[in-house]
N, C-alpha and C positions, 0 to 999 in steps of 0.2 A: 448376426452379430450386432451388438449394441453400438450405436453411434455416439462415442464418448465426446466427439467434438461439440455436440449440442450441449454438453454439460459445462463447457468452458464459460467463464464469466467475462463478458466483454469489457467490464471495468478494469480488468487486469491484463489486457492484451498489450498495453504499452510497456516497454522496458522500464520506464520511469516509475509507473504505478506498481509494477512487479517489484522493483527495488524498494519502493517506499513500504509496501506491505511486508516484504521479506524482512526488512529492518525492524519494523514494528512487531513482528511475530516473535523476535528474539530479544527485544529490549522493552522495558516498561514504558519508555517514551523516547522520542528523538527530538532534539530542538532543530529549528529551521536551519541554522548554520551548519550543524553536524550533518544533516541530510543533504544539504546543498553540496558540501564538500565530498561526502561519501559517493554521491551519484554524479558528481561533476556537472552540476546544473547552474543555470542562471537563476536569479531571484524570481523573475517572471515565469520561467518554465516550472520551477518547483511550486510556486504559488498556484498556478493554473491546475496542475495535477492534484495537489492536496485539496484544492477547492472542490474538484470533481469527486474525489473520494469522500470528502466531508458531506457533500450533498447526497451522496449515495448512502450515507449512514455508516460507512466503513471505518472512518477515523473521527476522532474528536480533536478540536483545536483548543488549546489552553493558552491564554495570553496573560502575561504577568510582567512585573518589572523586577529587574535585578539591579538594585540601587536605583539609578535614574534611567537605566537602559531597558527598553522593551524587550521581552523575550517571548517567542512563540514556540510552543512545543506541541507535538502530535502524539496521540495515544490511539491504539487500535480499539475499536468497540467490540463487544461480544459478537455482534452481527457481522462485523468485518472479519473477525477471526474465523467464524464458521464459514462464511462465504469464501475466504481464501483457502481454507482447508479443503473445501469441496472442489475448488479450482485446481489445487495441487493433486487431489485424488483423480480428477479427470485427466490431467496431464500424465500421471503415472499409468492410468489405464490405457491411454493412447500408446504409450511407449511399450507396455507389456503385450499389447494385442496387435502390434503393427507388423509382426512377422508372419 
């Protein structure tokens, strides 16, 4: 039997990163405050996890100003979408083949 656990992506093992990626899979983008509120995180916690996902090439950070106020939003990259889909597929295979 194939070991599907080896196909899991370590970048998505954290519940926070799983939440970030899940949110970005179904939204064109999410801004910092919306993600922070949705996932019940502190600024620093969200910043650390998004930085790790950005460094992995899975999300892109876009910074702009709304009026005079800075706005940070996150967008999933094509590489991030593919990697997350593979991760979800591995999870499904584990569930299907665990009996």
